C-alpha positions in Angstrom: -3.3 -5.0 -12.0 -5.6 -2.8 -9.5 -4.6 1.1 -9.7 -5.7 3.6 -7.4 -5.5 7.2 -8.4 -6.3 10.2 -6.9 -5.6 14.1 -6.8 -3.0 15.1 -4.4 -3.8 15.2 -0.4 -7.0 13.2 -1.0 -5.7 10.3 0.8 -4.0 7.4 -1.5 -1.1 7.0 0.7 -3.4 6.4 3.6 -5.4 4.1 1.5 -2.4 2.0 0.4 -1.1 1.8 4.0 -4.2 0.1 5.0 -4.8 -2.3 2.5 -0.8 -3.6 2.9 -1.8 -3.7 6.5 -5.1 -5.8 6.2 -3.1 -8.1 3.7 -0.1 -8.4 6.2 2.6 -6.8 5.6 4.6 -10.1 5.4 2.2 -11.4 2.8 3.3 -8.4 0.0 6.3 -7.5 -1.8 7.3 -4.3 -3.5 7.4 -0.8 -2.0 5.2 2.5 -1.0 6.2 6.2 -0.9 6.0 8.7 2.2 6.8 12.0 2.2 9.8 13.6 4.1 8.6 16.8 6.0 11.0 19.2 7.3 9.5 22.2 10.0 6.1 21.0 8.5 7.2 21.5 4.9 7.4 18.6 2.3 11.2 18.3 1.1 11.0 15.3 -0.4 9.8 11.5 -0.5 11.0 8.2 0.4 10.8 4.7 -0.7 9.7 2.1 1.8 10.3 -1.9 0.8 7.9 -4.3 2.3 10.5 -6.4 3.0 12.3 -4.0 5.0 14.7 -1.5 3.8 14.4 2.6 2.5 15.9 4.9 0.9 15.2 8.7 -0.5 13.5 9.0 -4.0 13.4 12.6 -4.3 14.4 15.5 -2.3 14.6 19.5 -3.0 18.5 19.4 -1.9 19.4 16.6 -4.3 21.7 17.4 -6.9 20.1 15.4 -9.4 19.8 16.7 -13.1 16.5 14.6 -13.2 13.8 17.0 -12.1 10.2 17.1 -11.1 8.9 20.2 -9.7 11.6 21.6 -7.2 12.6 17.6 -6.4 16.0 15.9 -7.7 15.3 12.2 -8.1 17.8 9.4 -7.6 16.8 7.1 -10.3 19.7 4.9 -9.6 18.7 4.4 -6.0 15.2 3.9 -6.8 16.1 1.2 -9.7 18.7 -0.4 -7.1 16.1 -1.0 -4.5 12.8 -1.1 -6.1 13.7 -3.2 -9.5 14.9 -6.5 -8.1 11.8 -7.0 -5.4 9.5 -6.0 -8.2 11.3 -9.0 -10.5 11.5 -11.7 -7.5 8.0 -10.7 -6.5 7.1 -12.4 -9.7 8.1 -15.6 -8.4 6.0 -15.7 -5.3 2.7 -16.0 -4.5 2.9 -12.2 -2.4 0.8 -9.7 -3.2 2.6 -6.8 -5.0 2.5 -3.5 -3.7 3.5 -0.5 -6.4 3.0 3.3 -4.9 3.6 4.6 -7.4 3.8 4.7 -10.8 4.3 8.4 -11.4 6.7 10.9 -13.1 9.4 10.5 -10.9 9.6 6.7 -11.3 9.1 7.1 -15.2 12.7 8.4 -15.7 13.5 4.8 -15.6 12.6 2.7 -18.7 13.4 -0.6 -16.9 10.7 0.1 -14.6 8.1 1.1 -17.3 8.8 -2.8 -19.3 8.4 -4.5 -15.4 5.1 -2.6 -15.5 3.9 -4.0 -18.7 5.0 -7.3 -17.6 2.8 -7.1 -14.5 -0.5 -5.7 -16.5 -1.9 -9.3 -16.3 -0.8 -10.2 -12.8 -4.1 -10.5 -10.6 -2.1 -9.8 -7.2 -0.7 -6.3 -7.9 -2.3 -3.2 -6.5 -0.5 0.2 -7.3 -1.2 3.6 -7.2 -0.8 5.7 -10.2 -0.3 9.7 -11.2 -3.8 11.2 -11.4 -3.3 13.8 -14.2 -2.7 13.3 -17.5 1.1 12.3 -18.5 2.7 10.8 -21.7 2.9 7.3 -21.3 1.2 6.9 -18.1 -2.1 7.9 -20.1 -1.9 5.0 -22.5 -0.8 2.7 -19.5 -4.1 3.9 -18.0 -6.1 2.6 -20.8 -4.7 -1.0 -21.2 -7.6 -3.5 -21.0 -6.1 -5.6 -17.6 -5.8 -2.2 -15.5 -8.3 -1.6 -13.3 -8.4 2.2 -12.4 -10.0 3.2 -9.0 -10.4 7.0 -8.2 -10.4 8.0 -4.8 -12.4 11.1 -3.5 -12.6 12.5 0.0 -16.1 10.6 -0.1 -15.4 7.5 -1.1 -11.7 6.8 0.6 -12.7 5.1 3.9 -14.5 2.8 1.9 -12.1 1.7 -1.1 -9.4 -0.2 1.0 -12.1 -2.9 2.3 -13.2 -2.8 -1.3 -9.7 -3.5 -2.6 -8.8 -6.3 -0.3 -11.9 -7.9 -0.7 -11.5 -8.0 -4.8 -7.7 -9.3 -4.6 -8.0 -11.7 -2.3 -11.4 -13.5 -3.5 -9.9 -16.7 -4.7 -8.7 -17.0 -0.7 -12.1 -18.5 1.3 -9.9 -18.3 4.6 -9.4 -14.4 4.0 -12.5 -13.7 2.6 -13.8 -15.4 6.0 -11.9 -13.0 8.3 -12.9 -10.1 6.0 -16.6 -10.9 6.9 -15.8 -10.9 10.1 -13.8 -7.8 10.3 -17.0 -6.2 8.9 -19.1 -7.6 11.8 -16.3 -6.0 14.0 -17.0 -2.8 12.3 -20.4 -2.7 13.6 -19.3 -2.7 17.1 -16.7 -0.1 18.0 -17.6 -0.2 21.4 -15.2 -3.5 21.5 -12.2 -1.5 20.6 -9.9 -0.1 23.8 -6.9 2.4 23.0 -4.9 2.3 25.8 -1.3 4.5 24.7 0.1 2.3 21.8 -1.7 -0.7 22.6 -5.4 -2.1 21.4 -7.4 -4.6 22.9 -10.1 -6.1 21.0 -13.0 -7.8 22.8 -14.0 -10.6 20.3 -16.5 -13.1 21.3 -13.6 -15.5 21.7 -11.9 -13.5 24.2 -9.6 -10.4 24.5 -7.1 -10.1 21.3 -4.2 -7.5 22.1 -2.8 -5.5 18.9 0.4 -3.9 19.5 2.7 -2.0 16.6 6.2 -3.0 15.2 7.5 -1.2 12.7 4.6 1.2 12.7 2.6 -2.2 11.3 -0.1 -3.7 14.2 0.6 -7.1 15.3 -1.9 -9.3 16.9 -1.4 -12.1 19.5 -4.2 -13.7 17.9 -3.5 -17.3 16.5 -4.4 -16.8 13.4 -2.5 -13.7 12.7 0.5 -15.9 14.2 0.0 -18.2 11.5 -1.2 -15.9 8.4 0.2 -12.6 9.4 -3.3 -10.9 9.4 -6.6 -11.5 11.0 -9.9 -10.1 11.4 -9.0 -8.1 14.7 -6.0 -5.7 12.5 -7.9 -5.5 9.8 -10.9 -4.4 11.8 -8.7 -1.8 13.5 -7.5 -0.6 10.6 -10.3 -0.3 8.3 -12.2 1.8 10.9 -13.2 5.4 10.6 
């Protein structure tokens, strides 16, 4: 299991979204978490399933007795939404995204048991709470877990490193990663016009648009595999 960790506001959420995008949302199962803001202030957290569906994980206005700082945690909704998708993902060849493993989610004993069962999986990418915390400290030290610490200096490089590692047994995707790296060396090939991006590749222009906030390319490889070198390069460029 590859686990990203970082102090708050370092870019962990951005990194996991880039990784999901490069792997292809259709090739992923699991969930990611994003902030809920109101008038520029963070007031909660929302869960998003890779397969579709969302729910509020925690909110300052929640009456829940389960509290982390000022947030009330909706444990019932978390277990209802996320636990089935984690269990089903083990039966597929999809990449499994777990964002995150932290105090809010650890109110669930069922979640902790599932995590223990996923440690040996080679296709799990998670994020984990940075500071010392009961249960998490021991979980981080399990031999099969690989902990990757994001910093402001390396956060632009980590997504590429992760997708290289997680797809190392897939030569087809590895070849597309290599091509994406060549595109990154020539940023002038990207032309952004509103919500549409044109990539001037050597095989001709390719068009990227956004569907449900994720980029979709009109190239044949993307249509067949849910990702491509054009999307990877656009996603990974600084």
